[in-house]
C-alpha positions in Angstrom: 42.3 50.0 122.7 43.4 52.7 125.2 47.1 52.1 124.3 46.4 52.2 120.7 44.6 55.6 120.9 47.4 57.1 122.9 50.1 55.9 120.4 48.0 57.2 117.5 47.5 60.6 119.3 51.3 60.8 119.8 52.0 60.0 116.1 49.4 62.6 115.0 50.9 65.2 117.2 54.3 64.8 115.6 52.9 64.7 112.1 50.7 67.8 112.3 53.2 70.0 114.0 51.8 70.4 117.5 54.0 72.4 119.8 57.0 70.1 120.4 58.9 70.7 123.6 62.6 69.8 123.9 62.9 66.1 124.5 65.9 64.5 126.3 67.9 62.0 124.3 69.6 59.7 126.8 73.4 59.4 126.2 74.5 58.2 129.6 73.1 56.2 132.5 72.7 59.5 134.4 70.5 60.8 131.5 68.1 57.9 132.0 67.9 58.5 135.7 67.2 62.2 135.0 64.4 61.3 132.6 62.8 59.2 135.3 63.0 62.0 137.9 61.5 64.5 135.4 58.6 62.2 134.7 57.9 61.8 138.5 57.6 65.6 138.8 54.8 66.0 136.3 52.5 63.0 137.0 50.1 62.1 139.8 50.7 60.1 143.0 51.0 56.5 141.7 53.0 57.5 138.7 55.2 59.8 140.7 55.9 57.0 143.2 56.9 54.5 140.5 59.1 56.7 138.4 60.9 58.1 141.5 61.5 54.6 142.9 62.9 53.3 139.6 65.3 56.3 139.4 66.6 55.7 142.9 67.2 52.0 142.1 69.2 52.8 139.0 71.2 55.4 140.8 72.8 52.6 142.9 74.1 50.8 139.8 77.6 51.6 138.4 76.3 51.9 134.9 74.3 50.3 132.1 76.9 47.7 131.2 76.0 44.5 132.9 72.6 45.9 133.9 70.8 46.4 130.6 67.6 44.7 131.6 67.2 46.7 134.8 67.5 50.0 132.9 65.1 48.9 130.2 62.6 47.6 132.7 62.7 50.8 134.8 62.0 52.9 131.7 59.1 50.6 130.7 57.5 50.7 134.2 57.6 54.5 134.4 56.3 54.8 130.9 53.3 52.5 131.6 52.2 54.5 134.7 52.7 57.8 132.8 50.5 56.5 130.0 47.7 55.6 132.5 48.1 58.9 134.4 44.7 60.8 134.0 46.1 64.1 135.3 47.2 66.0 132.3 48.2 63.0 130.1 47.4 65.0 127.0 49.6 67.9 128.0 52.9 68.7 126.0 54.9 68.0 129.2 53.5 64.4 129.4 54.1 63.9 125.7 57.7 65.1 126.1 58.4 62.8 129.1 56.7 59.8 127.3 58.8 60.2 124.2 62.0 60.6 126.2 61.3 57.3 127.9 60.5 55.7 124.5 64.1 56.6 123.4 65.8 54.7 126.2 65.5 51.3 124.4 66.8 52.6 121.1 69.8 54.3 122.7 70.8 51.7 125.2 73.5 50.0 122.9 75.2 53.4 122.2 75.3 54.1 126.0 77.0 50.7 126.6 79.6 51.3 123.9 80.4 54.8 125.4 80.9 53.3 128.8 83.2 50.5 127.6 85.3 52.9 125.5 85.7 55.0 128.6 86.6 52.0 130.7 89.1 50.8 128.1 90.9 54.1 128.2 90.9 54.1 132.0 92.1 50.5 132.4 94.9 50.9 129.8 96.2 53.8 131.8 95.8 52.2 135.2 96.6 48.5 134.6 99.6 48.5 132.2 102.2 46.4 133.9 105.4 47.9 134.9 108.7 46.8 133.5 109.3 43.1 134.4 112.5 41.1 134.3 111.8 38.4 131.7 114.9 36.3 132.3 113.8 32.7 133.0 117.2 31.2 133.6 119.4 31.0 136.7 123.1 32.0 136.8 124.1 28.7 135.1 121.7 29.2 132.2 119.3 26.5 133.5 115.5 27.1 133.3 114.4 28.5 136.7 110.8 27.4 137.2 110.3 29.8 140.1 111.1 32.8 137.8 108.6 31.3 135.3 105.9 31.2 138.0 106.6 34.9 138.9 106.2 35.9 135.2 102.9 33.9 134.9 101.6 35.8 137.9 101.7 39.1 135.9 99.3 37.7 133.2 96.0 38.6 134.9 96.9 42.2 134.4 96.8 41.7 130.6 93.1 40.8 130.9 92.3 44.4 131.9 94.4 45.7 129.1 93.1 43.5 126.3 89.7 42.2 127.2 87.4 45.3 127.7 85.9 45.7 124.2 82.3 44.8 123.3 81.9 41.1 122.5 85.0 39.9 124.5 84.8 37.4 127.2 84.3 38.8 130.7 87.3 40.2 132.5 86.6 38.0 135.5 86.9 34.8 133.5 90.2 35.9 132.0 91.6 37.0 135.4 90.5 33.8 137.1 92.0 31.5 134.4 95.4 33.4 134.4 95.5 33.3 138.2 94.7 29.6 138.2 97.4 29.1 135.5 100.0 30.7 137.8 98.9 28.5 140.7 99.1 25.4 138.5 102.7 26.2 137.4 103.7 26.2 141.0 101.7 23.1 141.9 102.8 20.9 139.0 106.5 21.8 139.3 106.5 21.1 143.0 104.6 17.8 142.6 107.0 16.7 140.0 110.1 17.3 142.1 108.5 15.7 145.1 107.6 12.5 143.1 111.1 12.4 141.6 112.6 12.5 145.0 110.3 9.7 146.3 111.0 7.5 143.3 114.7 7.3 144.2 113.9 5.1 147.3 110.7 3.5 146.0 110.4 -0.3 145.5 107.9 -2.6 143.9 104.8 -1.1 142.4 105.6 2.3 144.0 108.2 2.8 141.3 105.5 2.7 138.7 103.3 4.9 140.8 105.8 7.8 141.2 106.9 7.5 137.5 103.3 7.9 136.5 102.9 10.9 138.7 106.1 12.5 137.3 104.9 12.0 133.7 101.5 13.3 134.5 102.7 16.5 136.3 105.3 17.2 133.6 102.7 16.9 130.9 100.3 19.2 132.7 103.0 21.8 133.3 103.9 21.8 129.6 100.2 22.3 128.7 99.8 25.2 131.2 102.8 27.0 129.9 101.8 26.6 126.2 98.9 27.6 124.1 96.9 24.7 125.4 96.4 26.6 128.7 93.2 28.5 129.1 94.9 31.8 130.0 96.9 31.8 126.7 93.9 30.5 124.8 91.9 33.6 125.8 94.7 36.1 125.3 96.4 34.7 122.2 93.9 36.2 119.7 94.4 39.7 121.2 98.2 39.4 121.1 97.9 38.9 117.3 96.4 42.3 116.9 99.5 44.1 118.2 103.0 43.4 119.4 103.4 40.3 121.5 104.4 41.1 125.2 107.8 40.0 126.3 106.3 38.1 129.2 104.2 36.0 126.9 107.3 35.2 124.8 109.3 34.2 127.8 106.7 31.9 129.2 106.2 30.2 125.8 109.9 29.7 125.6 109.9 28.0 129.0 107.2 25.7 127.7 109.4 24.7 124.8 112.3 24.0 127.1 110.1 21.7 129.2 108.9 20.0 126.1 112.5 19.5 124.9 113.5 17.9 128.3 115.7 20.8 129.5 113.7 20.9 132.7 114.0 19.5 135.2 117.8 19.7 135.1 119.6 16.4 134.9 121.5 15.1 137.9 125.1 16.0 138.2 127.5 13.4 136.7 129.1 11.0 139.2 132.4 9.1 139.1 131.2 6.5 141.6 131.2 3.1 139.8 130.1 1.0 142.8 126.4 1.3 141.9 127.1 -0.3 138.5 128.4 -3.5 140.2 125.2 -4.2 142.2 123.1 -6.9 140.6 119.5 -6.2 141.2 116.7 -8.7 141.0 114.0 -8.3 138.4 111.5 -5.8 139.8 107.8 -6.3 139.9 107.4 -3.6 137.3 109.7 -5.4 135.0 107.7 -8.6 135.4 104.5 -6.8 134.6 106.1 -5.4 131.4 106.9 -8.9 130.3 103.3 -10.1 131.0 101.8 -7.1 129.2 104.2 -7.1 126.2 102.6 -7.5 122.8 104.9 -10.4 121.9 104.2 -12.2 125.3 102.7 -15.3 123.6 105.9 -15.9 121.7 108.3 -15.2 124.6 106.4 -16.3 127.8 104.6 -19.5 128.7 101.5 -19.7 130.9 103.3 -21.5 133.7 106.3 -19.1 133.3 103.9 -16.1 133.8 102.5 -17.6 136.9 106.0 -18.2 138.4 106.8 -14.5 137.9 104.5 -13.5 140.6 103.6 -16.4 143.0 106.9 -16.0 145.0 106.6 -12.2 145.4 105.9 -10.7 148.9 102.9 -8.9 147.4 101.2 -12.1 146.2 102.0 -14.0 149.4 100.2 -11.3 151.4 97.2 -11.4 149.0 97.0 -15.2 149.1 97.1 -15.2 152.9 94.2 -12.7 153.1 92.2 -14.6 150.5 92.5 -17.8 152.5 91.6 -15.9 155.7 88.4 -14.6 154.2 87.4 -17.9 152.7 85.6 -16.5 149.7 85.6 -18.3 146.4 85.9 -16.1 143.3 82.7 -17.5 141.8 80.8 -16.7 144.9 82.0 -13.1 145.0 81.3 -12.7 141.3 77.7 -13.9 141.8 77.1 -11.4 144.6 78.8 -8.6 142.6 76.6 -9.3 139.6 73.5 -9.1 141.8 74.7 -5.9 143.3 75.0 -4.3 139.9 71.3 -5.0 139.2 70.5 -2.9 142.3 72.6 0.0 141.4 69.7 2.3 140.3 67.7 1.4 143.5 70.4 2.2 146.1 72.1 5.4 147.2 75.2 5.9 145.1 77.5 6.1 148.1 76.0 3.1 149.8 76.3 1.1 146.5 79.9 2.1 146.0 81.0 1.2 149.5 79.5 -2.3 149.1 81.0 -2.6 145.5 84.5 -1.7 146.8 84.1 -4.4 149.5 83.2 -7.0 146.9 86.0 -5.8 144.6 88.6 -6.1 147.4 87.5 -9.7 148.2 86.8 -10.8 144.6 90.0 -9.3 142.9 92.2 -11.0 145.5 90.4 -14.4 145.2 90.5 -14.1 141.4 94.3 -13.3 141.3 95.0 -16.3 143.6 93.0 -18.7 141.3 94.5 -17.2 138.1 98.1 -17.7 139.4 97.7 -21.2 140.9 95.3 -23.1 138.6 96.6 -25.2 135.6 95.8 -24.3 132.0 92.8 -26.2 130.5 89.5 -25.5 128.8 87.8 -24.9 132.2 90.4 -22.2 132.9 89.5 -20.5 129.6 85.8 -20.7 130.5 86.2 -19.3 134.0 88.4 -16.3 133.1 87.2 -15.2 129.7 84.9 -12.3 130.9 85.7 -8.7 131.6 86.4 -8.0 135.3 83.6 -6.9 137.5 85.7 -5.1 140.1 85.8 -1.4 140.6 88.9 0.5 141.7 88.6 1.6 145.4 88.7 5.4 145.9 92.2 6.6 147.0 94.1 3.5 146.2 94.7 4.3 142.5 94.8 0.6 141.7 98.5 0.0 142.5 97.8 -3.2 144.5 98.8 -6.3 142.7 95.3 -7.7 142.6 94.1 -4.7 140.6 97.2 -4.5 138.5 97.1 -8.0 136.9 93.9 -8.5 135.0 93.3 -12.2 134.6 92.8 -11.7 130.9 96.6 -11.5 130.3 97.0 -15.0 131.9 94.0 -16.3 130.0 95.7 -15.0 126.8 98.8 -17.2 127.4 96.8 -20.2 128.3 94.6 -19.8 125.2 97.7 -19.5 123.0 99.1 -22.8 124.3 95.8 -24.6 123.8 95.1 -23.2 120.3 96.2 -26.3 118.2 93.9 -28.6 120.2 91.1 -26.0 120.1 91.3 -25.6 116.3 90.9 -29.4 116.0 87.7 -29.2 118.0 86.3 -26.2 116.1 87.0 -28.0 112.8 84.3 -30.6 113.8 81.6 -28.0 114.3 78.9 -27.8 111.6 76.8 -24.8 112.6 77.5 -21.1 113.0 75.4 -21.1 116.2 77.5 -23.7 118.0 80.7 -21.9 117.0 79.6 -18.5 118.2 78.4 -20.0 121.6 81.9 -21.6 122.1 83.7 -18.3 121.2 81.6 -16.4 123.7 82.4 -18.9 126.5 86.1 -19.4 125.9 87.8 -16.4 124.1 88.8 -13.4 126.1 88.0 -10.1 124.2 88.8 -7.6 127.0 92.1 -6.0 126.0 91.5 -5.3 122.3 91.8 -2.0 120.6 88.8 0.2 119.8 88.5 2.1 123.1 89.9 5.5 123.6 93.7 5.5 123.8 96.0 7.7 125.7 99.7 8.3 126.2 101.4 6.0 128.7 98.4 3.6 128.8 99.1 -0.1 129.2 99.1 -2.2 126.0 95.7 -3.6 126.6 94.3 -0.3 125.3 95.9 -0.6 121.9 96.3 -4.3 121.0 94.6 -5.7 117.8 93.1 -9.2 117.7 96.1 -10.4 115.7 98.4 -9.1 118.5 96.3 -10.4 121.3 95.9 -14.0 120.1 98.1 -14.3 117.1 97.8 -18.0 116.6 94.0 -17.9 116.8 93.1 -14.7 115.1 93.6 -15.8 111.4 92.0 -19.2 112.0 89.0 -17.7 113.8 88.4 -15.2 110.9 88.6 -18.0 108.3 86.3 -20.3 110.2 83.8 -17.4 110.8 83.8 -16.7 107.1 83.2 -20.3 106.3 80.1 -20.4 108.6 78.9 -17.1 107.1 79.2 -18.4 103.5 77.6 -21.6 104.5 74.5 -19.7 105.8 74.5 -17.5 102.7 74.7 -20.4 100.3 71.7 -22.1 101.9 69.8 -18.8 101.7 70.8 -18.2 98.1 69.8 -21.8 97.0 66.4 -21.4 98.5 65.9 -18.0 97.1 67.0 -19.0 93.6 64.6 -21.9 93.4 61.7 -19.8 94.7 62.3 -17.2 92.0 62.7 -19.7 89.2 59.6 -21.6 90.2 57.6 -18.4 90.7 58.3 -17.3 87.1 59.1 -20.6 85.3 62.0 -20.0 83.0 61.2 -23.2 81.1 57.9 -21.6 79.9 59.9 -18.7 78.6 62.2 -21.0 76.7 59.2 -22.7 75.0 57.7 -19.4 74.0 60.9 -18.1 72.6 62.4 -21.2 71.0 63.5 -19.4 67.9 65.5 -16.8 69.8 67.0 -19.5 72.0 68.2 -21.4 69.0 69.5 -18.3 67.2 71.4 -17.2 70.4 73.0 -20.7 70.5 74.3 -20.3 67.0 75.8 -16.9 67.8 77.5 -18.3 71.0 79.0 -21.2 69.1 80.5 -18.9 66.5 81.8 -16.6 69.3 83.4 -19.6 71.1 85.2 -20.8 67.9 86.4 -17.2 67.3 87.6 -16.8 70.9 89.5 -20.1 70.9 91.1 -19.2 67.5 92.4 -15.8 68.8 93.7 -17.4 72.0 95.6 -19.9 69.9 97.0 -17.1 67.7 98.2 -15.2 70.8 100.0 -18.1 72.4 103.4 -17.6 70.6 103.5 -14.1 72.0 104.2 -15.1 75.5 106.3 -12.1 76.6 103.7 -9.7 75.2 101.2 -11.2 77.6 103.7 -11.2 80.4 104.1 -7.4 80.1 100.6 -6.8 81.5 100.5 -9.8 83.8 101.3 -7.6 86.8 97.9 -5.9 86.6 96.1 -9.0 87.9 93.8 -11.6 86.6 90.9 -9.4 85.5 93.3 -7.2 83.4 95.4 -9.7 81.5 95.6 -8.9 77.9 96.7 -11.3 75.1 98.1 -10.0 71.8 96.6 -11.2 68.6 98.6 -10.9 65.3 97.1 -9.1 62.4 98.4 -9.6 58.8 99.4 -6.4 57.2 99.4 -6.4 53.4 102.5 -4.9 51.7 102.3 -2.8 48.6 104.9 -4.9 46.7 104.9 -8.5 47.9 108.1 -10.3 47.2 108.8 -13.9 46.7 109.1 -15.9 49.9 108.4 -12.8 51.8 107.4 -13.4 55.5 104.2 -11.5 56.2 104.6 -8.5 58.5 102.8 -8.7 61.8 101.4 -6.1 64.1 99.8 -6.9 67.4 96.4 -5.9 68.7 95.3 -6.5 72.3 92.2 -8.1 73.7 91.2 -9.1 77.2 91.8 -12.7 77.9 89.0 -12.8 80.4 86.5 -11.7 77.7 87.8 -14.3 75.2 87.4 -17.1 77.8 83.9 -15.9 78.6 82.9 -16.2 74.9 84.5 -19.7 74.9 82.6 -20.8 78.0 79.2 -19.1 77.2 78.0 -21.7 74.7 78.5 -24.8 76.9 77.3 -23.1 80.1 74.1 -22.0 78.3 73.4 -25.5 77.0 73.8 -27.0 80.5 71.6 -24.3 82.0 68.6 -24.6 79.7 68.4 -28.3 80.3 67.2 -27.9 83.9 67.1 -24.1 84.9 65.6 -24.7 88.4 67.9 -27.4 89.7 71.1 -26.4 88.0 71.6 -23.9 90.9 72.2 -20.2 91.4 76.0 -20.5 91.1 75.7 -22.0 87.6 73.1 -19.4 86.7 75.5 -16.5 87.5 78.3 -18.2 85.6 76.1 -18.4 82.6 74.8 -14.9 82.9 78.3 -13.3 83.3 79.7 -15.3 80.4 76.9 -14.4 78.0 76.8 -10.8 79.2 80.6 -10.4 78.9 80.8 -12.0 75.5 77.7 -10.1 74.3 79.3 -6.8 75.0 82.1 -7.6 72.6 79.7 -7.3 69.7 79.2 -3.7 68.8 75.8 -4.3 67.2 74.5 -6.2 70.2 76.1 -4.0 72.8 74.2 -1.0 71.4 71.1 -2.4 73.2 67.8 -2.0 71.3 69.0 0.5 68.8 69.7 -2.2 66.2 66.5 -4.1 66.8 63.8 -1.5 67.0 62.4 -2.5 63.6 62.2 -6.2 64.5 60.7 -5.5 68.0 58.0 -3.3 66.5 57.2 -5.9 63.9 56.9 -8.6 66.5 54.4 -6.5 68.4 52.2 -6.1 65.2 52.2 -9.8 64.5 51.4 -11.7 61.4 53.9 -11.8 58.6 55.3 -8.4 59.4 58.4 -9.9 60.9 59.2 -11.7 57.7 58.6 -8.6 55.7 61.1 -6.6 57.9 63.7 -9.3 57.4 63.1 -9.5 53.7 63.7 -5.8 53.3 67.4 -6.2 53.8 68.0 -6.6 57.5 69.3 -10.2 57.1 73.0 -9.4 56.7 74.8 -7.7 59.5 78.4 -6.6 58.7 79.5 -5.7 62.3 83.1 -5.5 63.5 83.1 -6.2 67.2 86.2 -6.7 69.2 85.5 -10.3 69.6 86.8 -10.9 66.0 88.8 -9.1 63.4 88.7 -8.6 59.7 90.2 -12.0 59.0 87.9 -14.1 61.2 84.4 -14.2 59.8 81.4 -15.6 61.6 80.0 -18.2 59.3 76.2 -18.4 59.3 75.6 -15.6 61.8 72.9 -13.2 60.7 70.6 -10.6 62.0 68.3 -13.0 63.8 71.2 -14.7 65.5 72.3 -11.4 67.0 68.7 -10.6 68.0 68.4 -14.0 69.7 71.6 -13.3 71.7 70.3 -9.9 72.6 66.9 -11.4 73.8 68.6 -14.1 75.9 70.9 -11.6 77.6 68.1 -9.3 78.4 66.1 -12.1 80.0 69.0 -13.2 82.1 69.5 -9.6 83.4 65.8 -9.6 84.4 66.2 -12.8 86.4 69.4 -11.6 88.0 67.7 -8.4 89.2 65.3 -10.6 91.2 68.0 -12.7 92.9 69.8 -11.5 96.0 72.6 -14.0 95.8 76.2 -13.2 96.0 78.0 -13.2 92.5 81.5 -13.6 93.8 81.6 -17.3 93.1 80.9 -16.7 89.4 83.5 -13.9 89.2 86.1 -16.2 90.8 85.2 -18.9 88.3 86.3 -16.8 85.4 89.3 -15.5 87.3 90.4 -19.1 87.7 89.9 -19.8 84.0 92.0 -16.7 83.1 94.8 -17.7 85.5 94.9 -21.3 84.1 95.0 -20.0 80.5 97.7 -17.5 81.4 99.9 -20.2 82.9 99.4 -22.5 79.8 100.5 -19.7 77.4 103.4 -18.2 79.4 104.4 -21.0 81.6 104.2 -18.7 84.6 101.8 -18.7 87.6 99.9 -15.4 87.4 100.1 -15.0 91.2 103.9 -15.5 91.2 104.7 -11.8 90.8 108.4 -12.3 91.4 108.7 -14.8 88.5 106.8 -12.4 86.2 109.2 -9.6 87.0 112.2 -11.8 86.5 110.8 -13.0 83.2 110.4 -9.4 82.1 114.0 -8.6 83.1 115.3 -11.6 81.2 113.3 -10.6 78.1 114.7 -7.0 78.2 118.2 -8.3 78.6 117.7 -10.6 75.6 116.3 -7.8 73.5 119.3 -5.6 74.4 121.8 -8.3 73.5 120.1 -8.8 70.1 120.3 -5.0 69.4 124.0 -5.0 70.3 124.7 -8.0 68.0 122.8 -6.3 65.2 124.9 -3.2 65.6 128.1 -5.1 65.5 127.0 -6.9 62.4 126.1 -3.5 60.8 129.6 -2.2 61.6 131.3 -4.9 59.6 130.4 -8.2 61.3 133.4 -8.5 63.5 132.6 -10.0 66.9 135.9 -8.8 68.4 135.6 -5.4 70.0 139.1 -4.2 69.2 138.6 -5.0 65.5 135.3 -3.2 65.6 136.9 -0.1 67.1 139.7 -0.1 64.4 137.0 -0.5 61.7 135.1 2.5 63.2 138.3 4.6 63.1 138.9 3.8 59.5 135.4 4.7 58.5 135.1 7.7 60.7 134.7 10.2 57.9 131.9 8.1 56.4 130.1 7.9 59.8 130.4 11.7 60.2 128.9 12.3 56.8 126.0 9.9 57.4 125.2 11.4 60.8 125.5 15.0 59.4 123.1 14.1 56.6 120.5 12.6 58.9 120.7 15.7 61.1 119.9 18.0 58.2 117.1 15.8 56.9 115.1 14.9 60.1 114.8 18.4 61.5 117.4 18.0 64.2 119.2 21.1 62.7 116.4 23.2 64.1 117.7 22.6 67.6 121.3 21.4 67.3 124.5 22.1 65.4 124.8 19.2 63.0 128.6 19.3 62.7 128.9 19.2 66.5 126.6 16.2 66.7 128.4 14.4 63.9 131.9 14.9 65.5 130.6 13.7 68.9 128.9 10.7 67.2 132.2 9.5 65.5 134.2 10.0 68.7 131.9 8.0 70.9 131.4 5.2 68.4 135.2 4.8 68.2 135.3 4.5 72.0 132.3 2.2 72.4 130.7 0.8 69.2 127.9 -0.9 71.3 126.3 2.5 72.0 123.1 3.2 70.1 122.1 6.5 68.6 119.9 7.5 71.5 122.6 7.0 74.1 125.1 9.0 72.1 122.6 11.8 71.5 121.8 11.9 75.3 125.5 12.2 76.2 126.3 15.0 73.8 123.1 17.0 73.0 123.7 19.6 75.7 127.1 20.7 74.2 125.6 20.9 70.7 122.6 23.3 71.2 122.4 25.8 68.3 120.9 28.9 69.9 120.6 30.7 66.6 118.6 27.9 65.0 116.3 27.6 68.0 115.7 31.4 68.0 115.0 31.4 64.3 112.3 28.7 64.6 110.6 30.4 67.5 110.8 33.8 65.9 109.0 32.3 62.9 106.3 30.8 65.1 105.7 34.0 66.9 105.5 36.0 63.6 102.9 33.5 62.4 100.8 34.0 65.4 100.9 37.8 65.1 99.9 37.5 61.4 96.7 35.7 62.3 95.5 38.3 64.8 96.5 37.2 68.2 95.4 39.7 70.9 98.9 39.7 72.6 101.5 41.8 70.8 105.0 40.4 71.2 108.5 41.4 70.1 109.1 38.1 68.1 112.9 38.6 67.7 113.2 39.1 71.5 110.9 36.1 72.1 113.1 33.8 69.9 116.4 34.8 71.5 115.0 34.7 75.0 113.4 31.3 74.5 116.7 29.9 73.1 118.6 31.0 76.1 116.1 29.8 78.7 115.3 26.4 77.1 119.0 25.4 77.0 119.9 26.5 80.6 119.3 23.1 82.2 121.3 21.2 79.5 118.2 19.1 78.7 115.2 19.6 76.5 112.3 18.3 78.3 108.6 19.3 77.8 108.7 21.0 81.2 111.7 23.0 80.1 110.1 24.0 76.8 106.8 25.0 78.5 108.6 27.1 81.1 110.9 28.8 78.6 108.0 29.7 76.3 105.9 31.2 79.2 108.8 33.3 80.6 109.9 34.5 77.1 106.4 35.5 76.3 106.1 37.5 79.5 109.5 39.2 79.0 109.0 40.2 75.4 105.4 41.4 75.6 105.9 44.4 77.9 105.4 47.8 76.5 103.4 46.7 73.5 99.9 48.0 73.1 97.2 45.5 74.1 
């Protein structure tokens, strides 16, 4: 309450114009200190002590930046004691001091900005680096990594220049990262050169060790010199705001040279050939590569893999130590497993020391067993699990017992035993027994799915098909069989439960009329479907054209008679083809028989038969436009049925008996005899009921879909003589068909030219009748609109010339060969000018010079020598733009 009264008094004083003494608005850190000292001079003992102490504390700080809370808290502490000071707290001096302290919080951000601006100016003046030599190459033009390190050492200076604005990361972080980067350049380059020197005299696994260190250090050096380094990451955004320093460019160029393999420099060439004549034995590293290779199961036997290592000095030493210790691998694994259960209860260092001891014994005993035991099912069972051993600190895992996981040998053994294993698996009858066997015998350790990295061994990236190629496909097939077996049992039980819970037989009795009517409609549809399939059979190649789309999209072609206006005697009826989906036709043909079998015993016929029936009826039903329109065609009958009595008969009598529908399941010349309104309604009712039942079943419908896919494939083969899955044969059939069509056209052309089969005679005939050909082509050009684009005389001359040289050429080929040289720019411009004038006449908002538009369009559209839609669209757009300038909008 006391604070509230003081604040109200302060506000009232300002509002009613009490004498206002000059208040101090803090603009610097020193202003805040001065306000605190002034407040100490006008208040009593406790207040004076607090404000004076706060002023002294702040005076020791370099400024507000980095000490915002100290300055705010000091002002608050002094203001609180001043408010409670009884000595003259209502005086104008107290009021002035209080208000000055209140303004510290509101002005603190401006003070910080002023300090940082001043610091920026000072730092830029003091820390700008002097001129530095940015040459990174030695006298021979080779990258000198020492010069690169010296350049990198200048980067911390850029932190002071670029990172002193509000919101930037701290200068200290930038300096530290850039200094660390300079140190790393020196460290990684020296480590690389040291490892490279050591690798020259290394043997055995040490070769792999030093090569790994070389690759790692080179990669880290490249990262440090590029934008991936933290120093560049911090500074890069600021370099984009202004010119990029030459030092930065030079270091980044060095990174690129390292990436391109220009550093370290290659060894000087040697003319000494003696080293090429020395035959070296296969190294241990080479043997490991053979074992780890993705194609090892195809190129390496289990026994062969064992022999690669058992005679090496490394293995002999490990075998001697394992015999000396006397531990069996099973015994050590058991102890290691128990130790893992105590991990959370023991000190981490204590646990690791013991785990390393077990790993040393166990990994050696495991390697000896893996390389000396014979391959059998017990071997698979003993070595199928992931390794328990941990890598001892400081050894980096380069000992042979850590470098050969037994899983790789298990892999080769499993590959050799696969045929016998498959024979045993074939006898299994349950998914549970199969899964138990897999868990006990199949090694899953080196499969992909874990994080991968560069230079990692192949066990980090292999797929199941690469790891156990002979087993992977079989295992997937067998697992699917067990899965489907379980699903089938579940589906059968679920189907019977649903059908017994809501007896379908009862529904059949209650809707006997609809059931009978639906059967009549289905019989008629089956007859129509078979008739259309029969009609399509002669048109084999028409079906083949779409055979590549797959079973569900095979279309047959049904002939339709086309009446001619003036029928002639013995005239063969013209034929046009209309397409329909063969899958749908077969569904209509099957629906009737499937439905009859289903209603005899709905419960025991099975869920598979139910779905076949449902899909067949639903697919066929959708081919009737009237039925496919759902309830819209039956609202009157459904309403009448709900009223009861003789209302249904009254609705039918009123004229709803006849339905003249034209669904795609039949055409104008195939009438459904005896199918009326009630038959369609019955089919509609049955289809709706089957949909309701299907919604309550959770069974898989793939078997029903596959049923109709098989029917379609069989029918396709009967009609075309081609297996629908033989894509190569379908393509070849299409090519043969096209070739036949082309030959027929060429023969017809020869006959039209005079009937001579001999080419020379045909050419002579063409020469004699050249003038007639020219007049005929010239006349067609004038009649069919070609004259709007081309010069007709030019086209006619070219036509006669090419016909004389090659009578087999058709009109399209001749036109394609000569059209570019016969463009008539005047004709094209005239047509486009007329189009433009028409648009202007009907009030288009864009005013265009139509004569300009026509001429420009004609030039542009003929530039490419073609006349494609793209050319026309481009020419129209550019001409419109060029000829609309300067006109009022």
